Residue, then its C-alpha position, 0 to 999 in steps of 0.5 A: x507477560x500475562x498472569x497465565x504466563x503466556x507471552x503477548x503477540x506483537x502486532x501493528x496496524x501500520x505497514x511501511x514499504x518502499x521501492x526504488x523505481x528508476x524512472x523520471x517522476x513524471x512518468x511514474x507518479x500516476x501509477x503509484x496511487x493505490x487504485x492504479x496498482x493493478x496496472x503494474x502489480x500482476x498479483x492484483x486482478x482488480x483495484x477499486x475505491x471503497x465508497x463510504x468507508x472513510x470521510x478522511x482518506x481514500x480506501x481501496x480494495x485490492x483483489x488478488x489472483x489467489x482470491x484474497x481481498x484486502x482493503x488498503x487505506x491511503x494514509x500518505x503518498x509521498x516521494x523522495x529523491x536521491x542524487x548519486x555522485x560518481 
């Protein structure tokens, strides 16, 4: 709590999301890269690389149907698997 009595606002610069895609990895891997999200996420009208933003990682600009624009940095691209035993 600050001297003025106001509470701080929790913020983060990282968002982690996950999804289950029921398909063979070889069929979907090329779609789950940031510049390809507009191929399967209908809310995005355009996905494009932003050149010259970072020498360390890819940055992609997503333009949404509602006109909003966000730039997303590719920090990690990974896959995990799960085996279900009946």
